[in-house]
N, C-alpha and C positions, 0 to 999 in steps of 0.2 A: 144271260149266261154268267156264271160266276167264274172268275179267272184267278189263278194263283201265278203271280209273276215272281220268278226266282231269279234275282239279278242283284249283284253286289255293287254295281255302279249306282250310287244313290241318286244323283241328278237324272240319270237315264230312267231309273225306276219311277221317280216322281213324275217326270214328264210323260212317260207312257201311261202311267196310272191315270193322270189327269185327262189325257186325251181319250182313253177308253171309257172312263166314267162318263165323259161328255157324250159318248155314243151309246149310253144305256147299259154298259157292262158294270158288274160289281167286281172290283179288283182288290185283292189282298196281296201283300208282298212278303217275300222272305229273302234275306241276304245271304244265307248259308244253307248247306245241305241239312244241317241239324234243325234249323228253323222250318225248312220245308217238310222234313219228316214229321215234325210235331204238328204241322198244319194239315197234313193229308187226311187224317181221320176226322177232322173237326168240321168238315163241310162236304157238300156234294159239288165237286168241281166239274165244270163244263170243259175247261181246257187249262193246260199248264203252258206258260211261256217260260222256257227253260234255258238259262245261260249254261254253258258247259264248263267254263273256267270259274270255279267258285273257291272261296278261301279255304274250305275244308275238303275239297275233292272235286272229282269229275261229275258234272250234272247227270251224265248217263247212268251213273250208279243208282240214281233214284228210280229209274223206270221199272225195274222188277217189282219194287214195293208198290208203285203206282198201279201197275197192271193187276196186282192182287187186290188192292183196295178199291180201285176205281177203273174197272175194265173198259167202261164207256168213255173215259176221259180222253180228249184229244191232246196232243203234244206238239207244240211248235218250238223248235230249237232256235234260240237267238244267240249268235256267237260271232266272234271275230275270226274263227277258224274257217278258212275258205278253200281248203284242199278237198278234192273229190273224195279222197279216202275218208276224210272226216264226215262228209255228207253221207256216204254209204254206211259208215259205222253208226251214225245217228239214226238213219232210217231203218237199218237192220235191227237196231235195238228196240224199235217200236214207235219212233216218232212219226207223226203224220206229215210234217213239213219242216223246212230248214231255211232260215233266213239269216243272211250274212250281214253283220254290222259294218258300216253304218247303213241303215235302211230308212225308208220313208214310212212314217206312221200310217199313212193311207194304204200302203202295201201290206203292212201287218194286218190292218183291218180287213182288207180283201181276202187275205189268206185265212184269217179267223172265220170269215163267212164261208169260205170254201170247205174247210174241214168240218164246220158245223153242218153243212149240207150233206157232205159225204157220210157223216156219222149218224144220219137219220133225220135230218131236218128238211123243211121246205115243202112237204106234202107232194102230191102227184104232179104238180106243175112247177117243180124246181124251187126257185127262190121266192115265188109268189104263191101264197096260199089263198085260194078263192073260196069263200064261204058265202054263197049267195051274192048279195050286193056288197059284201065286205071283202076287200082285197088287202092282204097283209104282205107287203113287199120287204122281205128280209134283206135283200141285196141293197136296196136303196133307203132303208130305214124310214119307211113311210107306210101309212095306212090310208086307204081310200074307202069311203062309204058312199054308195050311189055315185061313184066317180069323183067325189069331192074329198080333198085332204082332211084328215082328222088330226087336230092339234093335240098331241100327247106330251106330257111331261116326261123327263128322263126315266122316272120310276114307273110310270104307267107303261111306257114303251118296253122297259126291261121286263115287266110282268107279262105283257102280251107276247113279247118275243119268245120267252121261254116256253109258253104254251104253244105258240105257232111253230116253233122249231121242232117239236115232237108232238104233232097234233093228235096222234093216235093214243097218247097216254092220258091217264088220269094223274094229275099233278098234285102231290100231297102238299099240305100246308107248309111243312118244313122245307120242301124243295123249292117252293115259290119264295119263301122268305130268304133262302140262299141266293135267289136271283135279285133280291132287293137290297140286301145289307151285308156289309163286310164285318170283320171282327171289331172294328173300332166304332161302328155305328150304333146308336141307341135306338131301341124299338120299345113299343108297348104291346100289350096283349091283343089289341084289336087293329094293329097297323095293317095287316094284310087285308082284312075285311074292308077297311076304309079305302084302300086302293082298288080293290075289286069293285066296290060300289061306284067309285069315280069312273073307272074304266067302262062299266056297264052303262053309265049315263051317256058316255060318248059314242060307244059302238052298238048300243042296244042291249037291254037287260037280258034278252033271250039268248044272246051270243055266248054267255059264259054259264055253263051248267054247274050247279053245286051238287055233288054226290056225297050225301051225308055220311060222315065217318071216314070218307076216302079222300076227298079233295075237290079239285075243280078241273073242268075240261071245256074246250071250245065246242060249242054246239055246231053240228054239221061236219065234224071231223070224221075221217074215215075210221071204221071199226078196227 
């Protein structure tokens, strides 16, 4: 999942970005509403982590634009405002969840997983997608093949996670690259194919289907 973290507290933004990247997410950051508006059309965002008090205005003012451009994008508000009226206002504006600062990074991760599941992830068995002898556990960030753990790099897990989170979809090349790289990362023309090949070697070549001209899909996913 690719995340846009909109937060003007630079140390907090840096710490959260590092933590979430270590969990297999791609994280881009914006410190102002203007930067966030410029970033919205540039990628397919899985979720926004949105501070409300920004230097150039209220973070909630971004939500109408987000809903037009990315209607499937989840929003978690991160703010020091702890009044019930503020929570209601945020949720009524279209946010999926609301987290009051200071918070534990593990709690943010759990809430991200929860909104991911609610927005269409996890398959028929909730947080665990079972494809024959392959089990993809989105809640615990692990993959089992024939009951044994599969050791994946952060990029391999990010790639598998985006396909497993919406297993019924055919995932285009661009959408998968969005799950692997942020604005500041360098890529080359065959980067995605290299990671697909590595992932196939670990979970089975037949597990990832190539649909020529369309993209990739997990084999055995529901129609």
